[in-house]
Structures are given as structure tokens and as C-alpha cells.
ROKE-369370 format. One record per atom (N, C-alpha, C): residue in three letters; residue number from 1; atom name; x negated, y, z negated. Coordinates in nm, 4 decimals. Layout:
// ROKE-369370
resn = ALA	resi = NUM	name = CA	c1 = X	c2 = Y	c3 = Z $
...
***
This chain:
// ROKE-369370
resn = MET	resi = 1	name = N	c1 = 4.6493	c2 = 3.6408	c3 = -0.9799 $
resn = MET	resi = 1	name = CA	c1 = 4.5452	c2 = 3.6688	c3 = -1.0696 $
resn = MET	resi = 1	name = C	c1 = 4.4113	c2 = 3.6204	c3 = -1.0181 $
resn = GLU	resi = 2	name = N	c1 = 4.3143	c2 = 3.7036	c3 = -1.0284 $
resn = GLU	resi = 2	name = CA	c1 = 4.1777	c2 = 3.6691	c3 = -0.9828 $
resn = GLU	resi = 2	name = C	c1 = 4.1048	c2 = 3.6014	c3 = -1.1002 $
resn = LYS	resi = 3	name = N	c1 = 4.0240	c2 = 3.5111	c3 = -1.0603 $
resn = LYS	resi = 3	name = CA	c1 = 3.9361	c2 = 3.4396	c3 = -1.1683 $
resn = LYS	resi = 3	name = C	c1 = 3.8244	c2 = 3.5422	c3 = -1.2039 $
resn = GLU	resi = 4	name = N	c1 = 3.7936	c2 = 3.5442	c3 = -1.3294 $
resn = GLU	resi = 4	name = CA	c1 = 3.6770	c2 = 3.6212	c3 = -1.3676 $
resn = GLU	resi = 4	name = C	c1 = 3.5459	c2 = 3.5538	c3 = -1.3359 $
resn = ARG	resi = 5	name = N	c1 = 3.4518	c2 = 3.6373	c3 = -1.2873 $
resn = ARG	resi = 5	name = CA	c1 = 3.3205	c2 = 3.5910	c3 = -1.2590 $
resn = ARG	resi = 5	name = C	c1 = 3.2207	c2 = 3.6433	c3 = -1.3643 $
resn = ASN	resi = 6	name = N	c1 = 3.1089	c2 = 3.5695	c3 = -1.3712 $
resn = ASN	resi = 6	name = CA	c1 = 3.0062	c2 = 3.6127	c3 = -1.4610 $
resn = ASN	resi = 6	name = C	c1 = 2.9426	c2 = 3.7423	c3 = -1.4038 $
resn = ALA	resi = 7	name = N	c1 = 2.8981	c2 = 3.8309	c3 = -1.4952 $
resn = ALA	resi = 7	name = CA	c1 = 2.8409	c2 = 3.9508	c3 = -1.4515 $
resn = ALA	resi = 7	name = C	c1 = 2.7023	c2 = 3.9325	c3 = -1.3856 $
resn = ARG	resi = 8	name = N	c1 = 2.6319	c2 = 3.8226	c3 = -1.4216 $
resn = ARG	resi = 8	name = CA	c1 = 2.5024	c2 = 3.7951	c3 = -1.3706 $
resn = ARG	resi = 8	name = C	c1 = 2.5073	c2 = 3.7311	c3 = -1.2330 $
resn = PRO	resi = 9	name = N	c1 = 2.4254	c2 = 3.7785	c3 = -1.1439 $
resn = PRO	resi = 9	name = CA	c1 = 2.4177	c2 = 3.7043	c3 = -1.0052 $
resn = PRO	resi = 9	name = C	c1 = 2.3481	c2 = 3.5780	c3 = -1.0328 $
resn = ALA	resi = 10	name = N	c1 = 2.3769	c2 = 3.4762	c3 = -0.9398 $
resn = ALA	resi = 10	name = CA	c1 = 2.3227	c2 = 3.3449	c3 = -0.9489 $
resn = ALA	resi = 10	name = C	c1 = 2.1692	c2 = 3.3577	c3 = -0.9004 $
resn = LYS	resi = 11	name = N	c1 = 2.0778	c2 = 3.2955	c3 = -0.9792 $
resn = LYS	resi = 11	name = CA	c1 = 1.9388	c2 = 3.2885	c3 = -0.9513 $
resn = LYS	resi = 11	name = C	c1 = 1.9141	c2 = 3.1895	c3 = -0.8351 $
resn = LYS	resi = 12	name = N	c1 = 1.8151	c2 = 3.2239	c3 = -0.7527 $
resn = LYS	resi = 12	name = CA	c1 = 1.7686	c2 = 3.1342	c3 = -0.6531 $
resn = LYS	resi = 12	name = C	c1 = 1.6829	c2 = 3.0277	c3 = -0.7176 $
resn = PRO	resi = 13	name = N	c1 = 1.6919	c2 = 2.9001	c3 = -0.6805 $
resn = PRO	resi = 13	name = CA	c1 = 1.6091	c2 = 2.8008	c3 = -0.7344 $
resn = PRO	resi = 13	name = C	c1 = 1.4645	c2 = 2.8312	c3 = -0.6841 $
resn = ARG	resi = 14	name = N	c1 = 1.3686	c2 = 2.8145	c3 = -0.7800 $
resn = ARG	resi = 14	name = CA	c1 = 1.2212	c2 = 2.8314	c3 = -0.7469 $
resn = ARG	resi = 14	name = C	c1 = 1.1765	c2 = 2.7197	c3 = -0.6552 $
resn = LYS	resi = 15	name = N	c1 = 1.1003	c2 = 2.7608	c3 = -0.5467 $
resn = LYS	resi = 15	name = CA	c1 = 1.0549	c2 = 2.6597	c3 = -0.4543 $
resn = LYS	resi = 15	name = C	c1 = 0.9457	c2 = 2.5681	c3 = -0.5319 $
resn = LYS	resi = 16	name = N	c1 = 0.9567	c2 = 2.4391	c3 = -0.5079 $
resn = LYS	resi = 16	name = CA	c1 = 0.8731	c2 = 2.3500	c3 = -0.5738 $
resn = LYS	resi = 16	name = C	c1 = 0.7374	c2 = 2.3465	c3 = -0.5042 $
resn = VAL	resi = 17	name = N	c1 = 0.6325	c2 = 2.3189	c3 = -0.5767 $
resn = VAL	resi = 17	name = CA	c1 = 0.4997	c2 = 2.3155	c3 = -0.5121 $
resn = VAL	resi = 17	name = C	c1 = 0.4592	c2 = 2.1674	c3 = -0.4921 $
resn = CYS	resi = 18	name = N	c1 = 0.4017	c2 = 2.1441	c3 = -0.3820 $
resn = CYS	resi = 18	name = CA	c1 = 0.3510	c2 = 2.0107	c3 = -0.3518 $
resn = CYS	resi = 18	name = C	c1 = 0.2456	c2 = 1.9607	c3 = -0.4480 $
resn = MET	resi = 19	name = N	c1 = 0.2743	c2 = 1.8491	c3 = -0.5189 $
resn = MET	resi = 19	name = CA	c1 = 0.1840	c2 = 1.8108	c3 = -0.6267 $
resn = MET	resi = 19	name = C	c1 = 0.0468	c2 = 1.7619	c3 = -0.5661 $
resn = PHE	resi = 20	name = N	c1 = 0.0487	c2 = 1.7220	c3 = -0.4470 $
resn = PHE	resi = 20	name = CA	c1 = -0.0732	c2 = 1.6688	c3 = -0.3785 $
resn = PHE	resi = 20	name = C	c1 = -0.1600	c2 = 1.7845	c3 = -0.3356 $
resn = CYS	resi = 21	name = N	c1 = -0.0856	c2 = 1.8960	c3 = -0.2866 $
resn = CYS	resi = 21	name = CA	c1 = -0.1680	c2 = 2.0119	c3 = -0.2472 $
resn = CYS	resi = 21	name = C	c1 = -0.2223	c2 = 2.0813	c3 = -0.3769 $
resn = ALA	resi = 22	name = N	c1 = -0.1483	c2 = 2.0897	c3 = -0.4805 $
resn = ALA	resi = 22	name = CA	c1 = -0.1901	c2 = 2.1511	c3 = -0.6013 $
resn = ALA	resi = 22	name = C	c1 = -0.3161	c2 = 2.0729	c3 = -0.6615 $
resn = ASP	resi = 23	name = N	c1 = -0.3233	c2 = 1.9471	c3 = -0.6424 $
resn = ASP	resi = 23	name = CA	c1 = -0.4374	c2 = 1.8676	c3 = -0.6934 $
resn = ASP	resi = 23	name = C	c1 = -0.5500	c2 = 1.8522	c3 = -0.5917 $
resn = ARG	resi = 24	name = N	c1 = -0.5323	c2 = 1.9140	c3 = -0.4734 $
resn = ARG	resi = 24	name = CA	c1 = -0.6272	c2 = 1.9149	c3 = -0.3637 $
resn = ARG	resi = 24	name = C	c1 = -0.6514	c2 = 1.7687	c3 = -0.3152 $
resn = ILE	resi = 25	name = N	c1 = -0.5503	c2 = 1.6912	c3 = -0.3063 $
resn = ILE	resi = 25	name = CA	c1 = -0.5624	c2 = 1.5517	c3 = -0.2653 $
resn = ILE	resi = 25	name = C	c1 = -0.5411	c2 = 1.5527	c3 = -0.1119 $
resn = GLU	resi = 26	name = N	c1 = -0.6344	c2 = 1.5022	c3 = -0.0339 $
resn = GLU	resi = 26	name = CA	c1 = -0.6234	c2 = 1.4979	c3 = 0.1110 $
resn = GLU	resi = 26	name = C	c1 = -0.5623	c2 = 1.3606	c3 = 0.1558 $
resn = LYS	resi = 27	name = N	c1 = -0.5965	c2 = 1.2527	c3 = 0.1021 $
resn = LYS	resi = 27	name = CA	c1 = -0.5438	c2 = 1.1221	c3 = 0.1457 $
resn = LYS	resi = 27	name = C	c1 = -0.4756	c2 = 1.0593	c3 = 0.0194 $
resn = ILE	resi = 28	name = N	c1 = -0.3523	c2 = 1.0071	c3 = 0.0446 $
resn = ILE	resi = 28	name = CA	c1 = -0.2807	c2 = 0.9467	c3 = -0.0621 $
resn = ILE	resi = 28	name = C	c1 = -0.3148	c2 = 0.7946	c3 = -0.0671 $
resn = ASP	resi = 29	name = N	c1 = -0.3632	c2 = 0.7448	c3 = -0.1802 $
resn = ASP	resi = 29	name = CA	c1 = -0.4114	c2 = 0.6071	c3 = -0.1758 $
resn = ASP	resi = 29	name = C	c1 = -0.2930	c2 = 0.5135	c3 = -0.2143 $
resn = TYR	resi = 30	name = N	c1 = -0.2695	c2 = 0.4090	c3 = -0.1422 $
resn = TYR	resi = 30	name = CA	c1 = -0.1645	c2 = 0.3095	c3 = -0.1733 $
resn = TYR	resi = 30	name = C	c1 = -0.1790	c2 = 0.2415	c3 = -0.2977 $
resn = LYS	resi = 31	name = N	c1 = -0.2953	c2 = 0.2361	c3 = -0.3486 $
resn = LYS	resi = 31	name = CA	c1 = -0.3239	c2 = 0.1669	c3 = -0.4707 $
resn = LYS	resi = 31	name = C	c1 = -0.2932	c2 = 0.2470	c3 = -0.6026 $
resn = ASP	resi = 32	name = N	c1 = -0.2732	c2 = 0.3788	c3 = -0.5823 $
resn = ASP	resi = 32	name = CA	c1 = -0.2381	c2 = 0.4661	c3 = -0.6977 $
resn = ASP	resi = 32	name = C	c1 = -0.0947	c2 = 0.4643	c3 = -0.7258 $
resn = LEU	resi = 33	name = N	c1 = -0.0480	c2 = 0.3601	c3 = -0.7983 $
resn = LEU	resi = 33	name = CA	c1 = 0.0890	c2 = 0.3290	c3 = -0.8168 $
resn = LEU	resi = 33	name = C	c1 = 0.1603	c2 = 0.4331	c3 = -0.9059 $
resn = ALA	resi = 34	name = N	c1 = 0.0904	c2 = 0.4947	c3 = -0.9942 $
resn = ALA	resi = 34	name = CA	c1 = 0.1514	c2 = 0.6024	c3 = -1.0810 $
resn = ALA	resi = 34	name = C	c1 = 0.2004	c2 = 0.7175	c3 = -1.0002 $
resn = LYS	resi = 35	name = N	c1 = 0.1248	c2 = 0.7716	c3 = -0.9002 $
resn = LYS	resi = 35	name = CA	c1 = 0.1652	c2 = 0.8769	c3 = -0.8189 $
resn = LYS	resi = 35	name = C	c1 = 0.2733	c2 = 0.8386	c3 = -0.7245 $
resn = LEU	resi = 36	name = N	c1 = 0.2663	c2 = 0.7147	c3 = -0.6714 $
resn = LEU	resi = 36	name = CA	c1 = 0.3630	c2 = 0.6644	c3 = -0.5833 $
resn = LEU	resi = 36	name = C	c1 = 0.5029	c2 = 0.6496	c3 = -0.6473 $
resn = ARG	resi = 37	name = N	c1 = 0.5061	c2 = 0.6063	c3 = -0.7744 $
resn = ARG	resi = 37	name = CA	c1 = 0.6258	c2 = 0.5844	c3 = -0.8487 $
resn = ARG	resi = 37	name = C	c1 = 0.6979	c2 = 0.7162	c3 = -0.8865 $
resn = LYS	resi = 38	name = N	c1 = 0.6226	c2 = 0.8231	c3 = -0.8937 $
resn = LYS	resi = 38	name = CA	c1 = 0.6765	c2 = 0.9531	c3 = -0.9221 $
resn = LYS	resi = 38	name = C	c1 = 0.7744	c2 = 1.0050	c3 = -0.8064 $
resn = CYS	resi = 39	name = N	c1 = 0.7387	c2 = 0.9490	c3 = -0.6906 $
resn = CYS	resi = 39	name = CA	c1 = 0.8105	c2 = 0.9958	c3 = -0.5699 $
resn = CYS	resi = 39	name = C	c1 = 0.9118	c2 = 0.8855	c3 = -0.5247 $
resn = MET	resi = 40	name = N	c1 = 0.9541	c2 = 0.7970	c3 = -0.6194 $
resn = MET	resi = 40	name = CA	c1 = 1.0419	c2 = 0.6913	c3 = -0.5844 $
resn = MET	resi = 40	name = C	c1 = 1.1633	c2 = 0.6968	c3 = -0.6945 $
resn = THR	resi = 41	name = N	c1 = 1.2770	c2 = 0.6565	c3 = -0.6569 $
resn = THR	resi = 41	name = CA	c1 = 1.3927	c2 = 0.6425	c3 = -0.7542 $
resn = THR	resi = 41	name = C	c1 = 1.3691	c2 = 0.5190	c3 = -0.8340 $
resn = GLU	resi = 42	name = N	c1 = 1.4574	c2 = 0.4949	c3 = -0.9425 $
resn = GLU	resi = 42	name = CA	c1 = 1.4571	c2 = 0.3743	c3 = -1.0164 $
resn = GLU	resi = 42	name = C	c1 = 1.5039	c2 = 0.2593	c3 = -0.9293 $
resn = ARG	resi = 43	name = N	c1 = 1.5694	c2 = 0.2763	c3 = -0.8193 $
resn = ARG	resi = 43	name = CA	c1 = 1.6122	c2 = 0.1717	c3 = -0.7237 $
resn = ARG	resi = 43	name = C	c1 = 1.5019	c2 = 0.1485	c3 = -0.6236 $
resn = ALA	resi = 44	name = N	c1 = 1.3839	c2 = 0.2027	c3 = -0.6299 $
resn = ALA	resi = 44	name = CA	c1 = 1.2706	c2 = 0.1881	c3 = -0.5472 $
resn = ALA	resi = 44	name = C	c1 = 1.2944	c2 = 0.2549	c3 = -0.4047 $
resn = LYS	resi = 45	name = N	c1 = 1.3678	c2 = 0.3597	c3 = -0.3962 $
resn = LYS	resi = 45	name = CA	c1 = 1.3921	c2 = 0.4255	c3 = -0.2733 $
resn = LYS	resi = 45	name = C	c1 = 1.2904	c2 = 0.5503	c3 = -0.2757 $
resn = ILE	resi = 46	name = N	c1 = 1.2479	c2 = 0.5931	c3 = -0.1562 $
resn = ILE	resi = 46	name = CA	c1 = 1.1611	c2 = 0.7078	c3 = -0.1463 $
resn = ILE	resi = 46	name = C	c1 = 1.2407	c2 = 0.8285	c3 = -0.1601 $
resn = LEU	resi = 47	name = N	c1 = 1.1931	c2 = 0.9214	c3 = -0.2491 $
resn = LEU	resi = 47	name = CA	c1 = 1.2810	c2 = 1.0423	c3 = -0.2683 $
resn = LEU	resi = 47	name = C	c1 = 1.2420	c2 = 1.1410	c3 = -0.1578 $
resn = PRO	resi = 48	name = N	c1 = 1.3394	c2 = 1.2240	c3 = -0.1123 $
resn = PRO	resi = 48	name = CA	c1 = 1.3236	c2 = 1.3133	c3 = 0.0040 $
resn = PRO	resi = 48	name = C	c1 = 1.2334	c2 = 1.4378	c3 = -0.0446 $
resn = ARG	resi = 49	name = N	c1 = 1.1850	c2 = 1.5125	c3 = 0.0574 $
resn = ARG	resi = 49	name = CA	c1 = 1.1040	c2 = 1.6313	c3 = 0.0267 $
resn = ARG	resi = 49	name = C	c1 = 1.1711	c2 = 1.7311	c3 = -0.0618 $
resn = ARG	resi = 50	name = N	c1 = 1.3097	c2 = 1.7522	c3 = -0.0359 $
resn = ARG	resi = 50	name = CA	c1 = 1.3749	c2 = 1.8578	c3 = -0.1006 $
resn = ARG	resi = 50	name = C	c1 = 1.3856	c2 = 1.8252	c3 = -0.2550 $
resn = VAL	resi = 51	name = N	c1 = 1.3740	c2 = 1.7008	c3 = -0.2945 $
resn = VAL	resi = 51	name = CA	c1 = 1.3703	c2 = 1.6621	c3 = -0.4310 $
resn = VAL	resi = 51	name = C	c1 = 1.2330	c2 = 1.6726	c3 = -0.4949 $
resn = THR	resi = 52	name = N	c1 = 1.1356	c2 = 1.6130	c3 = -0.4237 $
resn = THR	resi = 52	name = CA	c1 = 1.0056	c2 = 1.6058	c3 = -0.4856 $
resn = THR	resi = 52	name = C	c1 = 0.9235	c2 = 1.7330	c3 = -0.4633 $
resn = GLY	resi = 53	name = N	c1 = 0.9571	c2 = 1.8128	c3 = -0.3560 $
resn = GLY	resi = 53	name = CA	c1 = 0.8819	c2 = 1.9402	c3 = -0.3313 $
resn = GLY	resi = 53	name = C	c1 = 0.7537	c2 = 1.9149	c3 = -0.2564 $
resn = THR	resi = 54	name = N	c1 = 0.7229	c2 = 1.8012	c3 = -0.2032 $
resn = THR	resi = 54	name = CA	c1 = 0.6040	c2 = 1.7753	c3 = -0.1267 $
resn = THR	resi = 54	name = C	c1 = 0.6113	c2 = 1.8396	c3 = 0.0099 $
resn = CYS	resi = 55	name = N	c1 = 0.4955	c2 = 1.8762	c3 = 0.0593 $
resn = CYS	resi = 55	name = CA	c1 = 0.4924	c2 = 1.9397	c3 = 0.1939 $
resn = CYS	resi = 55	name = C	c1 = 0.5177	c2 = 1.8311	c3 = 0.3055 $
resn = ALA	resi = 56	name = N	c1 = 0.5293	c2 = 1.8681	c3 = 0.4268 $
resn = ALA	resi = 56	name = CA	c1 = 0.5672	c2 = 1.7751	c3 = 0.5332 $
resn = ALA	resi = 56	name = C	c1 = 0.4537	c2 = 1.6693	c3 = 0.5468 $
resn = TYR	resi = 57	name = N	c1 = 0.3310	c2 = 1.7239	c3 = 0.5566 $
resn = TYR	resi = 57	name = CA	c1 = 0.2076	c2 = 1.6415	c3 = 0.5750 $
resn = TYR	resi = 57	name = C	c1 = 0.2001	c2 = 1.5307	c3 = 0.4672 $
resn = HIS	resi = 58	name = N	c1 = 0.2128	c2 = 1.5731	c3 = 0.3432 $
resn = HIS	resi = 58	name = CA	c1 = 0.1975	c2 = 1.4754	c3 = 0.2261 $
resn = HIS	resi = 58	name = C	c1 = 0.3098	c2 = 1.3808	c3 = 0.2164 $
resn = GLN	resi = 59	name = N	c1 = 0.4330	c2 = 1.4275	c3 = 0.2645 $
resn = GLN	resi = 59	name = CA	c1 = 0.5414	c2 = 1.3368	c3 = 0.2657 $
resn = GLN	resi = 59	name = C	c1 = 0.5253	c2 = 1.2244	c3 = 0.3635 $
resn = ARG	resi = 60	name = N	c1 = 0.4696	c2 = 1.2544	c3 = 0.4824 $
resn = ARG	resi = 60	name = CA	c1 = 0.4402	c2 = 1.1515	c3 = 0.5775 $
resn = ARG	resi = 60	name = C	c1 = 0.3390	c2 = 1.0510	c3 = 0.5262 $
resn = GLU	resi = 61	name = N	c1 = 0.2353	c2 = 1.0998	c3 = 0.4586 $
resn = GLU	resi = 61	name = CA	c1 = 0.1292	c2 = 1.0255	c3 = 0.4039 $
resn = GLU	resi = 61	name = C	c1 = 0.1847	c2 = 0.9369	c3 = 0.2941 $
resn = LEU	resi = 62	name = N	c1 = 0.2688	c2 = 0.9950	c3 = 0.2137 $
resn = LEU	resi = 62	name = CA	c1 = 0.3355	c2 = 0.9232	c3 = 0.0969 $
resn = LEU	resi = 62	name = C	c1 = 0.4210	c2 = 0.8063	c3 = 0.1495 $
resn = THR	resi = 63	name = N	c1 = 0.4948	c2 = 0.8260	c3 = 0.2475 $
resn = THR	resi = 63	name = CA	c1 = 0.5740	c2 = 0.7264	c3 = 0.3125 $
resn = THR	resi = 63	name = C	c1 = 0.4959	c2 = 0.6084	c3 = 0.3583 $
resn = VAL	resi = 64	name = N	c1 = 0.3797	c2 = 0.6358	c3 = 0.4292 $
resn = VAL	resi = 64	name = CA	c1 = 0.3010	c2 = 0.5311	c3 = 0.4689 $
resn = VAL	resi = 64	name = C	c1 = 0.2368	c2 = 0.4588	c3 = 0.3590 $
resn = ALA	resi = 65	name = N	c1 = 0.1934	c2 = 0.5273	c3 = 0.2529 $
resn = ALA	resi = 65	name = CA	c1 = 0.1287	c2 = 0.4648	c3 = 0.1368 $
resn = ALA	resi = 65	name = C	c1 = 0.2277	c2 = 0.3750	c3 = 0.0585 $
resn = ILE	resi = 66	name = N	c1 = 0.3559	c2 = 0.4202	c3 = 0.0451 $
resn = ILE	resi = 66	name = CA	c1 = 0.4527	c2 = 0.3443	c3 = -0.0255 $
resn = ILE	resi = 66	name = C	c1 = 0.4794	c2 = 0.2163	c3 = 0.0549 $
resn = LYS	resi = 67	name = N	c1 = 0.4984	c2 = 0.2249	c3 = 0.1871 $
resn = LYS	resi = 67	name = CA	c1 = 0.5275	c2 = 0.1157	c3 = 0.2730 $
resn = LYS	resi = 67	name = C	c1 = 0.4117	c2 = 0.0134	c3 = 0.2689 $
resn = ARG	resi = 68	name = N	c1 = 0.2892	c2 = 0.0697	c3 = 0.2677 $
resn = ARG	resi = 68	name = CA	c1 = 0.1751	c2 = -0.0296	c3 = 0.2627 $
resn = ARG	resi = 68	name = C	c1 = 0.1738	c2 = -0.1045	c3 = 0.1244 $
resn = ALA	resi = 69	name = N	c1 = 0.1978	c2 = -0.0291	c3 = 0.0151 $
resn = ALA	resi = 69	name = CA	c1 = 0.2007	c2 = -0.0909	c3 = -0.1170 $
resn = ALA	resi = 69	name = C	c1 = 0.3155	c2 = -0.1886	c3 = -0.1308 $
resn = ARG	resi = 70	name = N	c1 = 0.4312	c2 = -0.1702	c3 = -0.0535 $
resn = ARG	resi = 70	name = CA	c1 = 0.5355	c2 = -0.2651	c3 = -0.0571 $
resn = ARG	resi = 70	name = C	c1 = 0.4937	c2 = -0.3914	c3 = 0.0257 $
resn = HIS	resi = 71	name = N	c1 = 0.4290	c2 = -0.3683	c3 = 0.1330 $
resn = HIS	resi = 71	name = CA	c1 = 0.3934	c2 = -0.4787	c3 = 0.2226 $
resn = HIS	resi = 71	name = C	c1 = 0.2994	c2 = -0.5796	c3 = 0.1489 $
resn = ILE	resi = 72	name = N	c1 = 0.2088	c2 = -0.5296	c3 = 0.0652 $
resn = ILE	resi = 72	name = CA	c1 = 0.1147	c2 = -0.6116	c3 = -0.0061 $
resn = ILE	resi = 72	name = C	c1 = 0.1691	c2 = -0.6461	c3 = -0.1429 $
resn = ALA	resi = 73	name = N	c1 = 0.2924	c2 = -0.6170	c3 = -0.1717 $
resn = ALA	resi = 73	name = CA	c1 = 0.3624	c2 = -0.6549	c3 = -0.3020 $
resn = ALA	resi = 73	name = C	c1 = 0.2993	c2 = -0.5816	c3 = -0.4221 $
resn = LEU	resi = 74	name = N	c1 = 0.2568	c2 = -0.4632	c3 = -0.4040 $
resn = LEU	resi = 74	name = CA	c1 = 0.2320	c2 = -0.3803	c3 = -0.5253 $
resn = LEU	resi = 74	name = C	c1 = 0.3503	c2 = -0.3120	c3 = -0.5765 $
resn = LEU	resi = 75	name = N	c1 = 0.4376	c2 = -0.2737	c3 = -0.4799 $
resn = LEU	resi = 75	name = CA	c1 = 0.5624	c2 = -0.2132	c3 = -0.5245 $
resn = LEU	resi = 75	name = C	c1 = 0.6837	c2 = -0.2931	c3 = -0.4714 $
resn = PRO	resi = 76	name = N	c1 = 0.7969	c2 = -0.2931	c3 = -0.5317 $
resn = PRO	resi = 76	name = CA	c1 = 0.9077	c2 = -0.3716	c3 = -0.4855 $
resn = PRO	resi = 76	name = C	c1 = 0.9811	c2 = -0.3056	c3 = -0.3707 $
resn = TYR	resi = 77	name = N	c1 = 1.0511	c2 = -0.3728	c3 = -0.2811 $
resn = TYR	resi = 77	name = CA	c1 = 1.1334	c2 = -0.3209	c3 = -0.1819 $
resn = TYR	resi = 77	name = C	c1 = 1.2625	c2 = -0.2729	c3 = -0.2375 $
resn = ILE	resi = 78	name = N	c1 = 1.3119	c2 = -0.3483	c3 = -0.3268 $
resn = ILE	resi = 78	name = CA	c1 = 1.4371	c2 = -0.3108	c3 = -0.4057 $
resn = ILE	resi = 78	name = C	c1 = 1.4116	c2 = -0.3395	c3 = -0.5555 $
resn = SER	resi = 79	name = N	c1 = 1.4924	c2 = -0.2743	c3 = -0.6352 $
resn = SER	resi = 79	name = CA	c1 = 1.4811	c2 = -0.2923	c3 = -0.7796 $
resn = SER	resi = 79	name = C	c1 = 1.6050	c2 = -0.3799	c3 = -0.8210 $
resn = ASP	resi = 80	name = N	c1 = 1.5801	c2 = -0.4815	c3 = -0.9035 $
resn = ASP	resi = 80	name = CA	c1 = 1.6838	c2 = -0.5735	c3 = -0.9462 $
resn = ASP	resi = 80	name = C	c1 = 1.7599	c2 = -0.5185	c3 = -1.0504 $
***
């Protein structure tokens, strides 16, 4: 016996838009903690591009900004 399938075909997930490109932000500031925290997990890990939808350029800038903020203790390295 074959399993029944839904009549509707599966929808492709819509491609996410880079939030930094949408806001026309060229440089990501390491002091802007609200934007940096949107791209981190609750365990203080940096989210990958496929989750956040950022472009490659802004993902590299974001990584550097988060690491700078961690170095000067604005953001934690790990969450307790």
C-alpha cells in the first residue's frame, strides 16, 4: 500500500533579504548591540548566513563586529 500524499506541491522557502542591505548600512558598528544580538543565539553563538539571511559581505562584517564587542566585554563569549 502506498502512502497518500497531499495534493499540493511543497512551496519553496522564500529567500531572506539581508537586513543590513535593506537598511543601506555599509559598516556594522560593534557598539550597536541590538543589531548584533539579533544575529546571535541565546547561547551567544553567531548565527550562520542561512539562518539570518545576511549577504556574504555583511556576514563577514558582522563576525568582526561581534568579535570586537566580545573582546571589549560588550557581549559575552558564552551565556551562563
